[in-house]
MOPAC internal coordinates of N, CA, C and O (Angstrom, degrees):
PM7 1SCF
backbone

  N    0.0000 0     0.00 0     0.00 0    0    0    0
  C    1.4454 1     0.00 0     0.00 0    1    0    0
  C    1.5243 1   108.90 1     0.00 0    2    1    0
  O    1.2310 1   121.02 1   -23.43 1    3    2    1
  N    1.3061 1   115.66 1   156.57 1    3    2    1
  C    1.4606 1   121.06 1   177.03 1    5    3    2
  C    1.5263 1   108.70 1   -87.90 1    6    5    3
  O    1.2310 1   120.76 1   -47.08 1    7    6    5
  N    1.3171 1   116.15 1   132.92 1    7    6    5
  C    1.4591 1   121.31 1   176.33 1    9    7    6
  C    1.5224 1   106.94 1  -118.49 1   10    9    7
  O    1.2310 1   120.82 1   -54.80 1   11   10    9
  N    1.3328 1   116.04 1   125.20 1   11   10    9
  C    1.4571 1   122.53 1  -177.97 1   13   11   10
  C    1.5193 1   109.90 1  -111.73 1   14   13   11
  O    1.2310 1   120.95 1   -35.99 1   15   14   13
  N    1.3287 1   115.78 1   144.01 1   15   14   13
  C    1.4625 1   122.07 1   179.51 1   17   15   14
  C    1.5246 1   108.38 1  -125.28 1   18   17   15
  O    1.2310 1   120.66 1   -45.29 1   19   18   17
  N    1.3275 1   116.35 1   134.71 1   19   18   17
  C    1.4599 1   121.15 1  -178.25 1   21   19   18
  C    1.5245 1   111.30 1  -124.61 1   22   21   19
  O    1.2310 1   121.44 1   -25.66 1   23   22   21
  N    1.3331 1   114.85 1   154.34 1   23   22   21
  C    1.4739 1   124.19 1   174.99 1   25   23   22
  C    1.5299 1   110.80 1    56.36 1   26   25   23
  O    1.2310 1   119.85 1    47.34 1   27   26   25
  N    1.3284 1   117.89 1  -132.66 1   27   26   25
  C    1.4705 1   119.94 1  -175.07 1   29   27   26
  C    1.5195 1   112.67 1   -68.85 1   30   29   27
  O    1.2310 1   119.58 1   160.14 1   31   30   29
  N    1.3255 1   118.41 1   -19.86 1   31   30   29
  C    1.4664 1   120.34 1   175.32 1   33   31   30
  C    1.5356 1   108.57 1   -64.86 1   34   33   31
  O    1.2310 1   120.81 1   134.10 1   35   34   33
  N    1.3211 1   116.06 1   -45.90 1   35   34   33
  C    1.4654 1   121.68 1   177.29 1   37   35   34
  C    1.5233 1   110.44 1   -61.37 1   38   37   35
  O    1.2310 1   120.25 1   137.68 1   39   38   37
  N    1.3198 1   117.13 1   -42.32 1   39   38   37
  C    1.4686 1   120.78 1  -179.62 1   41   39   38
  C    1.5229 1   111.34 1   -62.42 1   42   41   39
  O    1.2310 1   119.71 1   138.05 1   43   42   41
  N    1.3124 1   118.15 1   -41.95 1   43   42   41
  C    1.4681 1   121.27 1  -178.82 1   45   43   42
  C    1.5235 1   112.19 1   -70.37 1   46   45   43
  O    1.2310 1   120.54 1   142.54 1   47   46   45
  N    1.3277 1   116.57 1   -37.46 1   47   46   45
  C    1.4584 1   120.04 1  -179.18 1   49   47   46
  C    1.5261 1   111.50 1   -82.33 1   50   49   47
  O    1.2310 1   120.62 1   148.90 1   51   50   49
  N    1.3171 1   116.42 1   -31.10 1   51   50   49
  C    1.4549 1   120.48 1   177.93 1   53   51   50
  C    1.5163 1   114.93 1    87.15 1   54   53   51
  O    1.2310 1   120.57 1  -169.19 1   55   54   53
  N    1.3170 1   116.51 1    10.81 1   55   54   53
  C    1.4676 1   122.66 1  -179.93 1   57   55   54
  C    1.5240 1   108.75 1  -140.89 1   58   57   55
  O    1.2310 1   119.91 1   -38.13 1   59   58   57
  N    1.3360 1   117.78 1   141.87 1   59   58   57
  C    1.4674 1   118.90 1   175.94 1   61   59   58
  C    1.5272 1   113.04 1   -81.03 1   62   61   59
  O    1.2310 1   120.68 1   154.79 1   63   62   61
  N    1.3530 1   116.30 1   -25.21 1   63   62   61
  C    1.4640 1   120.43 1  -178.06 1   65   63   62
  C    1.5103 1   109.44 1  -163.63 1   66   65   63
  O    1.2310 1   121.08 1   -20.11 1   67   66   65
  N    1.3235 1   115.55 1   159.89 1   67   66   65
  C    1.4567 1   120.66 1   174.40 1   69   67   66
  C    1.5211 1   109.05 1  -158.57 1   70   69   67
  O    1.2310 1   121.18 1   -22.56 1   71   70   69
  N    1.3090 1   115.35 1   157.44 1   71   70   69
  C    1.4558 1   121.24 1   174.22 1   73   71   70
  C    1.5231 1   107.01 1   -94.03 1   74   73   71
  O    1.2310 1   120.84 1   -51.75 1   75   74   73
  N    1.3261 1   116.01 1   128.25 1   75   74   73
  C    1.4624 1   121.79 1  -175.24 1   77   75   74
  C    1.5244 1   109.82 1  -121.82 1   78   77   75
  O    1.2310 1   120.87 1   -50.01 1   79   78   77
  N    1.3214 1   115.93 1   129.99 1   79   78   77
  C    1.4601 1   122.11 1   170.79 1   81   79   78
  C    1.5255 1   106.18 1   -92.46 1   82   81   79
  O    1.2310 1   120.28 1   -55.12 1   83   82   81
  N    1.3204 1   117.07 1   124.88 1   83   82   81
  C    1.4602 1   119.78 1  -176.40 1   85   83   82
  C    1.5162 1   111.29 1  -145.58 1   86   85   83
  O    1.2310 1   121.71 1   -28.36 1   87   86   85
  N    1.2959 1   114.32 1   151.64 1   87   86   85
  C    1.4621 1   121.81 1   171.96 1   89   87   86
  C    1.5362 1   109.80 1  -106.73 1   90   89   87
  O    1.2310 1   120.23 1  -173.51 1   91   90   89
  N    1.3251 1   117.16 1     6.49 1   91   90   89
  C    1.4645 1   122.37 1  -177.37 1   93   91   90
  C    1.5251 1   110.21 1   -60.57 1   94   93   91
  O    1.2310 1   121.15 1   -42.35 1   95   94   93
  N    1.3229 1   115.41 1   137.65 1   95   94   93
  C    1.4638 1   120.99 1   179.08 1   97   95   94
  C    1.5240 1   111.84 1   -90.42 1   98   97   95
  O    1.2310 1   120.40 1   154.94 1   99   98   97
  N    1.3352 1   116.83 1   -25.06 1   99   98   97
  C    1.4725 1   121.33 1  -178.65 1  101   99   98
  C    1.5245 1   109.77 1  -132.12 1  102  101   99
  O    1.2310 1   121.17 1   -12.34 1  103  102  101
  N    1.3157 1   115.36 1   167.66 1  103  102  101
  C    1.4601 1   120.46 1   176.18 1  105  103  102
  C    1.5264 1   110.31 1   -59.50 1  106  105  103
  O    1.2310 1   120.29 1   136.76 1  107  106  105
  N    1.3236 1   117.05 1   -43.24 1  107  106  105
  C    1.4647 1   120.36 1  -179.01 1  109  107  106
  C    1.5297 1   111.42 1   -60.26 1  110  109  107
  O    1.2310 1   120.01 1   140.24 1  111  110  109
  N    1.3241 1   117.59 1   -39.76 1  111  110  109
  C    1.4631 1   120.60 1   176.92 1  113  111  110
  C    1.5288 1   111.01 1   -64.87 1  114  113  111
  O    1.2310 1   120.26 1   142.22 1  115  114  113
  N    1.3359 1   117.11 1   -37.78 1  115  114  113
  C    1.4619 1   121.08 1   176.00 1  117  115  114
  C    1.5255 1   110.17 1   -62.57 1  118  117  115
  O    1.2310 1   120.56 1   135.43 1  119  118  117
  N    1.3234 1   116.53 1   -44.57 1  119  118  117
  C    1.4623 1   120.72 1   178.71 1  121  119  118
  C    1.5279 1   110.27 1   -59.41 1  122  121  119
  O    1.2310 1   120.17 1   136.52 1  123  122  121
  N    1.3251 1   117.28 1   -43.48 1  123  122  121
  C    1.4665 1   120.53 1   178.45 1  125  123  122
  C    1.5226 1   111.41 1   -60.38 1  126  125  123
  O    1.2310 1   120.34 1   138.72 1  127  126  125
  N    1.3341 1   116.95 1   -41.28 1  127  126  125
  C    1.4674 1   120.98 1   176.84 1  129  127  126
  C    1.5226 1   110.87 1   -62.36 1  130  129  127
  O    1.2310 1   120.55 1   134.44 1  131  130  129
  N    1.3173 1   116.55 1   -45.56 1  131  130  129
  C    1.4659 1   120.53 1  -179.31 1  133  131  130
  C    1.5293 1   111.09 1   -63.98 1  134  133  131
  O    1.2310 1   120.62 1   136.15 1  135  134  133
  N    1.3283 1   116.42 1   -43.85 1  135  134  133
  C    1.4704 1   120.37 1  -179.69 1  137  135  134
  C    1.5284 1   111.74 1   -60.24 1  138  137  135
  O    1.2310 1   120.42 1   147.74 1  139  138  137
  N    1.3235 1   116.80 1   -32.26 1  139  138  137
  C    1.4604 1   120.91 1  -178.94 1  141  139  138
  C    1.5331 1   112.36 1   -75.18 1  142  141  139
  O    1.2310 1   119.97 1   165.55 1  143  142  141
  N    1.3180 1   117.66 1   -14.45 1  143  142  141
  C    1.4638 1   121.75 1  -177.69 1  145  143  142
  C    1.5259 1   112.64 1   -65.83 1  146  145  143
  O    1.2310 1   121.60 1   120.87 1  147  146  145
  N    1.3307 1   114.55 1   -59.13 1  147  146  145
  C    1.4664 1   121.45 1  -172.87 1  149  147  146
  C    1.5201 1   109.59 1  -153.71 1  150  149  147
  O    1.2310 1   121.17 1   -16.31 1  151  150  149
  N    1.3059 1   115.36 1   163.69 1  151  150  149
  C    1.4640 1   121.08 1  -179.16 1  153  151  150
  C    1.5263 1   112.24 1   -61.39 1  154  153  151
  O    1.2310 1   120.21 1   144.76 1  155  154  153
  N    1.3239 1   117.21 1   -35.24 1  155  154  153
  C    1.4782 1   119.28 1  -178.21 1  157  155  154
  C    1.5302 1   111.30 1   -62.39 1  158  157  155
  O    1.2310 1   119.78 1   144.09 1  159  158  157
  N    1.3331 1   118.02 1   -35.91 1  159  158  157
  C    1.4607 1   121.19 1   176.63 1  161  159  158
  C    1.5318 1   109.97 1   -71.45 1  162  161  159
  O    1.2310 1   120.91 1   138.74 1  163  162  161
  N    1.3203 1   115.87 1   -41.26 1  163  162  161
  C    1.4598 1   120.10 1   178.45 1  165  163  162
  C    1.5259 1   109.98 1   -58.65 1  166  165  163
  O    1.2310 1   120.24 1   138.17 1  167  166  165
  N    1.3213 1   117.15 1   -41.83 1  167  166  165
  C    1.4624 1   121.95 1   178.17 1  169  167  166
  C    1.5345 1   111.10 1   -65.56 1  170  169  167
  O    1.2310 1   120.61 1   134.71 1  171  170  169
  N    1.3089 1   116.43 1   -45.29 1  171  170  169
  C    1.4698 1   120.45 1  -177.36 1  173  171  170
  C    1.5337 1   112.23 1   -63.73 1  174  173  171
  O    1.2310 1   120.57 1   146.24 1  175  174  173
  N    1.3397 1   116.51 1   -33.76 1  175  174  173
  C    1.4619 1   120.67 1  -177.30 1  177  175  174
  C    1.5233 1   112.73 1  -107.02 1  178  177  175
  O    1.2310 1   120.13 1  -156.93 1  179  178  177
  N    1.3288 1   117.35 1    23.07 1  179  178  177
  C    1.4676 1   120.99 1  -176.42 1  181  179  178
  C    1.5260 1   113.48 1   -69.49 1  182  181  179
  O    1.2310 1   119.75 1   153.27 1  183  182  181
  N    1.3286 1   118.09 1   -26.73 1  183  182  181
  C    1.4628 1   121.16 1  -179.44 1  185  183  182
  C    1.5287 1   108.97 1  -132.56 1  186  185  183
  O    1.2310 1   120.52 1   -88.85 1  187  186  185
  N    1.3090 1   116.60 1    91.15 1  187  186  185
  C    1.4636 1   120.30 1  -176.52 1  189  187  186
  C    1.5212 1   113.05 1   -66.28 1  190  189  187
  O    1.2310 1   120.07 1   160.73 1  191  190  189
  N    1.3308 1   117.47 1   -19.27 1  191  190  189
  C    1.4701 1   119.85 1   177.31 1  193  191  190
  C    1.5279 1   111.12 1   -66.93 1  194  193  191
  O    1.2310 1   120.50 1   159.89 1  195  194  193
  N    1.3428 1   116.64 1   -20.11 1  195  194  193
  C    1.4575 1   120.28 1   179.93 1  197  195  194
  C    1.5277 1   111.91 1   -97.59 1  198  197  195
  O    1.2310 1   120.44 1  -166.49 1  199  198  197
  N    1.3214 1   116.77 1    13.51 1  199  198  197
  C    1.4638 1   121.28 1  -179.82 1  201  199  198
  C    1.5227 1   111.80 1  -125.04 1  202  201  199
  O    1.2310 1   121.77 1   -25.32 1  203  202  201
  N    1.3088 1   114.21 1   154.68 1  203  202  201
  C    1.4561 1   121.89 1   171.71 1  205  203  202
  C    1.5245 1   106.59 1  -123.09 1  206  205  203
  O    1.2310 1   120.97 1   -19.87 1  207  206  205
  N    1.3242 1   115.75 1   160.13 1  207  206  205
  C    1.4596 1   121.02 1   179.30 1  209  207  206
  C    1.5209 1   109.39 1  -135.71 1  210  209  207
  O    1.2310 1   121.18 1   -36.48 1  211  210  209
  N    1.3229 1   115.35 1   143.52 1  211  210  209
  C    1.4610 1   121.36 1   174.44 1  213  211  210
  C    1.5208 1   107.70 1  -126.62 1  214  213  211
  O    1.2310 1   120.98 1   -43.37 1  215  214  213
  N    1.3254 1   115.74 1   136.63 1  215  214  213
  C    1.4500 1   122.36 1   176.81 1  217  215  214
  C    1.5216 1   107.90 1  -111.11 1  218  217  215
  O    1.2310 1   121.05 1   -59.97 1  219  218  217
  N    1.3266 1   115.60 1   120.03 1  219  218  217
  C    1.4690 1   120.91 1  -175.93 1  221  219  218
  C    1.5260 1   110.98 1    48.75 1  222  221  219
  O    1.2310 1   121.39 1  -135.11 1  223  222  221
  N    1.3226 1   114.94 1    44.89 1  223  222  221
  C    1.4707 1   125.31 1   174.83 1  225  223  222
  C    1.5247 1   114.27 1    68.55 1  226  225  223
  O    1.2310 1   120.79 1  -158.66 1  227  226  225
  N    1.3290 1   116.09 1    21.34 1  227  226  225
  C    1.4719 1   121.31 1   174.72 1  229  227  226
  C    1.5253 1   108.49 1  -118.67 1  230  229  227
  O    1.2310 1   120.14 1   -54.17 1  231  230  229
  N    1.3253 1   117.34 1   125.83 1  231  230  229
  C    1.4528 1   121.58 1   178.43 1  233  231  230
  C    1.5197 1   109.64 1   -54.39 1  234  233  231
  O    1.2310 1   120.42 1   -44.72 1  235  234  233
  N    1.3253 1   116.81 1   135.28 1  235  234  233
  C    1.4484 1   120.88 1  -174.73 1  237  235  234
  C    1.5187 1   110.42 1  -141.82 1  238  237  235
  O    1.2310 1   121.12 1     8.07 1  239  238  237
  N    1.3440 1   115.46 1  -171.93 1  239  238  237
  C    1.4588 1   122.72 1   179.31 1  241  239  238
  C    1.5233 1   109.35 1  -116.64 1  242  241  239
  O    1.2310 1   120.35 1   -17.26 1  243  242  241
  N    1.3204 1   116.93 1   162.74 1  243  242  241
  C    1.4556 1   121.44 1  -178.27 1  245  243  242
  C    1.5295 1   113.16 1   -71.71 1  246  245  243
  O    1.2310 1   119.89 1   163.35 1  247  246  245
  N    1.3255 1   117.81 1   -16.65 1  247  246  245
  C    1.4618 1   119.81 1   176.90 1  249  247  246
  C    1.5343 1   112.46 1   -92.92 1  250  249  247
  O    1.2310 1   120.37 1  -174.04 1  251  250  249
  N    1.3300 1   116.89 1     5.96 1  251  250  249
  C    1.4637 1   121.48 1  -178.48 1  253  251  250
  C    1.5295 1   111.00 1   -69.78 1  254  253  251
  O    1.2310 1   120.55 1   -36.30 1  255  254  253
  N    1.3279 1   116.55 1   143.70 1  255  254  253
  C    1.4694 1   119.88 1   177.75 1  257  255  254
  C    1.5261 1   111.68 1   -72.03 1  258  257  255
  O    1.2310 1   121.12 1   -29.22 1  259  258  257
  N    1.3350 1   115.46 1   150.78 1  259  258  257
  C    1.4606 1   121.26 1   179.89 1  261  259  258
  C    1.5214 1   113.53 1   -99.77 1  262  261  259
  O    1.2310 1   119.74 1   177.61 1  263  262  261
  N    1.3178 1   118.11 1    -2.39 1  263  262  261
  C    1.4633 1   121.62 1  -178.52 1  265  263  262
  C    1.5291 1   110.25 1   -55.67 1  266  265  263
  O    1.2310 1   120.47 1   -56.04 1  267  266  265
  N    1.3105 1   116.71 1   123.96 1  267  266  265
  C    1.4611 1   121.92 1   178.20 1  269  267  266
  C    1.5071 1   115.44 1    80.30 1  270  269  267
  O    1.2310 1   119.59 1   178.57 1  271  270  269
  N    1.3142 1   118.38 1    -1.43 1  271  270  269
  C    1.4654 1   121.98 1  -178.53 1  273  271  270
  C    1.5296 1   109.84 1   -80.22 1  274  273  271
  O    1.2310 1   120.40 1   -44.92 1  275  274  273
  N    1.3235 1   116.85 1   135.08 1  275  274  273
  C    1.4708 1   122.08 1   178.71 1  277  275  274
  C    1.5186 1   112.08 1  -101.54 1  278  277  275
  O    1.2310 1   120.25 1   151.70 1  279  278  277
  N    1.3476 1   117.13 1   -28.30 1  279  278  277
  C    1.4589 1   120.50 1  -174.39 1  281  279  278
  C    1.5252 1   111.00 1  -138.71 1  282  281  279
  O    1.2310 1   121.13 1   -48.89 1  283  282  281
  N    1.3262 1   115.45 1   131.11 1  283  282  281
  C    1.4651 1   122.21 1   175.58 1  285  283  282
  C    1.5216 1   106.72 1  -120.64 1  286  285  283
  O    1.2310 1   120.32 1   -50.13 1  287  286  285
  N    1.3172 1   116.99 1   129.87 1  287  286  285
  C    1.4615 1   121.26 1   179.57 1  289  287  286
  C    1.5272 1   109.84 1  -123.30 1  290  289  287
  O    1.2310 1   121.00 1   -46.50 1  291  290  289
  N    1.3294 1   115.69 1   133.50 1  291  290  289
  C    1.4570 1   121.96 1   177.45 1  293  291  290
  C    1.5234 1   109.19 1  -113.96 1  294  293  291
  O    1.2310 1   120.56 1   -44.25 1  295  294  293
  N    1.3315 1   116.53 1   135.75 1  295  294  293
  C    1.4708 1   120.88 1  -177.15 1  297  295  294
  C    1.5201 1   109.54 1  -159.20 1  298  297  295
  O    1.2310 1   120.64 1   -22.06 1  299  298  297
  N    1.3306 1   116.38 1   157.94 1  299  298  297
  C    1.4762 1   119.23 1   175.90 1  301  299  298
  C    1.5279 1   109.52 1   -75.13 1  302  301  299
  O    1.2310 1   120.30 1   -18.55 1  303  302  301
  N    1.3249 1   117.02 1   161.45 1  303  302  301
  C    1.4676 1   120.07 1   177.47 1  305  303  302
  C    1.5284 1   110.51 1   -57.32 1  306  305  303
  O    1.2310 1   121.19 1   -37.26 1  307  306  305
  N    1.3050 1   115.32 1   142.74 1  307  306  305
  C    1.4548 1   120.70 1   178.81 1  309  307  306
  C    1.5228 1   109.82 1   -89.77 1  310  309  307
  O    1.2310 1   121.30 1   -33.52 1  311  310  309
  N    1.3036 1   115.11 1   146.48 1  311  310  309
  C    1.4563 1   119.58 1   173.73 1  313  311  310
  C    1.5153 1   108.33 1  -111.45 1  314  313  311
  O    1.2310 1   120.57 1   -37.49 1  315  314  313
  N    1.2978 1   116.51 1   142.51 1  315  314  313
  C    1.4620 1   121.38 1  -177.36 1  317  315  314
  C    1.5052 1   112.63 1   -81.16 1  318  317  315
  O    1.2310 1   121.14 1   -10.29 1  319  318  317
  N    1.2878 1   115.42 1   169.71 1  319  318  317
  C    1.4462 1   119.68 1   178.60 1  321  319  318
  C    1.4856 1   111.63 1  -166.49 1  322  321  319
  O    1.2310 1   120.10 1   180.00 1  323  322  321

């Protein structure tokens, strides 16, 4: 699946996107896999309360299932204007 990173998440990881092979059943399991990779991922996902996730461009929750999902995007909360 494609994993996209935006704003400071992208800055901490150092990549805007990557293709990830995963057996994770939920977003949270995917995050745990990513955090175990390297310190930069651990830093980027250290406070999930400060992150949002979208699955196939639909805002979702971290306990959402990944079955059938092609794209996961992580980003900080947006502020309106």
